[in-house]
Structure formats: C-alpha cells, structure tokens
N, C-alpha and C positions, 0 to 999 in steps of 0.2 A: 504494500500500500504506500501511496505517496502523500505528501503534505497537501497537495492540491485536492485530492479526493477527500481527505479528512476535513478540509475547510469547506468544501462543497456540502458534505454531509452535515456538518455542524450548522451551516447556514440554513439548509433546507429544514433541518429539525427545529431550529429556533423559530423559523417562520411558520411552519406547518404542524407543530406538535399537537395542537388541539384537533386538527383535521385528521391527522394520522391516528390519534387515539380514538376519535369518534368512529372512524372506519373500522379499526380493529375491534372495538367494543360492539359495533353493530353486527359483526360476524360472530364473535365469540360469545357475546352475552355475559361476559364476566370480566370485571375490572382487571384482576390479576392476570388472566389469560391474555387480555389485550396488551397489557404492559409487557408480558413475556414475548408475545409475537413481535412487538416493535423492537424489543431488545434483540431477539433472534435475527430479525431481518437486518438490522443495522450491523450486527456482528458479522453476518455473511457479506454485507456490502463493504465492510472495511477491508476485506481481502479481495474483493472484486474490483474491476476497473470501471468507473463510471464513464470513461472516455468513449466507450462503445455505444452509449445511449445518446440519442438526439435530444432528449428532454430529461435531464437528471431528476427533476421534481416528479414527473410521471413515473420514472423508474423507481424512485423511492416509494411512492404510494403503491405501485404495483407489487413491489417486494413485500411491503407490510401486509397488503391484502393477501398475497399468496401465503405468507407465513401464518397469517390468521386462519386461513382456510385449512392449511396443513395441520395446524395445531388443533383446530376444531374437529377435524376428522380423527385425529389420534385420541381425543378425549370424548368421542361420541358415546362411549359406554357410560361415562359419568353423567351425573345429573347436571343439566344446564341451569345456571343461576341467571335470572333475569335482572339486568341493571339497565338503567336509562342510558341512551347514547349521549345524554347531556350531563352525565356525572362530571363534576369539575367545572360546570358552567358557573360563571360568576356574574350575578346581576349588576346593573350599574351601581356606582357608589351612592350611599345615602345622600350625600351632599347635592346630588342632581335633583332631588325631590324637595319641593317646597313644603309638602305636608305628608303625613303618614298615609293618608288615603291614596295618594298618587303612587306611592311605593307598593302598597298592597295590590292595587289595580294592575300595575306593571308586572308584578310577580305572578299574578293569576293569569294574565295574558301570556306570559312566557311559558308557564306550565301547560296551558291549553295548546299552544303551538308545538311544544316539545312532544306532547302526547300524540298530536295529530301526525307529526312527522314519523314518530315511532311506529304508527299503525300502517304506514305505506308498505307495499311489497318491497322485498329486499333490494332488487336492482334500482327501482326509482328512488328508494330511500338513500342508497349509496350515491346516486347521481346528485340528489339534492344536497347531501352532506358535502360532497366533494366540490360541487359548484358554488354553493352558497357559503358554507362555513370555512372552506379551505381556499376559496377564490381561484380555483383552477379553471382553465379553459375547457370547452367541450372536447377539444382534441386530446387534452391531457386526461380528462375523465374517461373518454373512450379508450384510450391506451391503457389506463389502469384497469378498467373493467373488461377489456377485451371485446369491445363493441365499437362500431363506427361512430364517429363524432356526431353524425346526423341522428343516429339512434339515441345517443346520449341527450342530444338537444330535444328530441321528441319526448323521451321519457321525462325530462325535466319539465317541459311545458305541460304535459299531462298530469304530472305530480302536482304542479302548482295549481292546475285547475281543480284537482281533487281536494287539495288543501283549501282552496277558496270556497268550494262547495261545503266542505266539512265545517269550516270556521265562520261562514257567513253570518250565522245567527249568534255566534259565541263571542265574537270580538267587536 
C-alpha cells in the first residue's frame, strides 16, 4: 500500500462515514455487524490499489456493500437484530430552536421520515440513502449497487414518490 491510497481512503471515510455506515446497517440490520463490515472492507482496501478504479468513492461504497452482504450471508443462521438505519443521526442543535415546541415538532418529523425510508424495499432504500445522505451521483450509486445509472435514477424518483404519498398527511 502507498501513502496516496491511504490518504484517499482517509478522505473518503471522513467525508462519507455516515453514508457508509447507513448502507452497511441497512444490509446487516445490526450496528456491530455494520461496523465490522466497514472495518473488513477498509482492511482489504488498504492492501488493494485504488488506482485501478475510475471512481474511488464508488469503489469504497461498493467494497463496504459487498463486505456487508458477505458478512450477512455468513451470519444468516443467527438471529437478525433490527436497528434503524439512522442510528447515530444527530438532530440539529438546540440553539437552532426558539422554543421547545419547535424542537419536538422537528424530532417527530425526523422520526416519521426515518420510519418511512426504512419501510422502502431494499434497493430503492439503498438508492435513497446513497443519493440523499451520502451525496453520491446516480453513476456512483449505480456502480455501487451494480445497476445502470438510469435505473438508479428511476428507483430514486419512484422512492421519492412513494415517500411523498406515505408522508403527505403526516408532515
């Protein structure tokens, strides 16, 4: 491994750690398994060369996704623990709210949105997480999930429409 690869991985992790964790957690359903998958993927990438990848960010997300899937397959005999993909989510600081009612309302809205996203089918859920919370392009999302960018865009649009329908009366 070289210093350049190490720096690229450090930078990608620093920028995308929440998105990587959300993706791993949505696959594994378990906080510790998600953390293990990320660790395993980064350990493997430390000895691999990122220079062969056109998009290092997509390569890292794809590696974490594959490690999560591999780990999930290995532990398929154990009971799956359900945790929210939004564990670790930090609401806005209290100073942003002028009164306690505004904070409670924001927290309720956030929970409703998190629940709705968690109810999406797996592939569209991953597209929404990667696109919205990780800020990746549809090309990167498609590369990570092994689908064409246009399919990722279509799944994203349809997922947003489902979320809008589901949340219309609640928000």
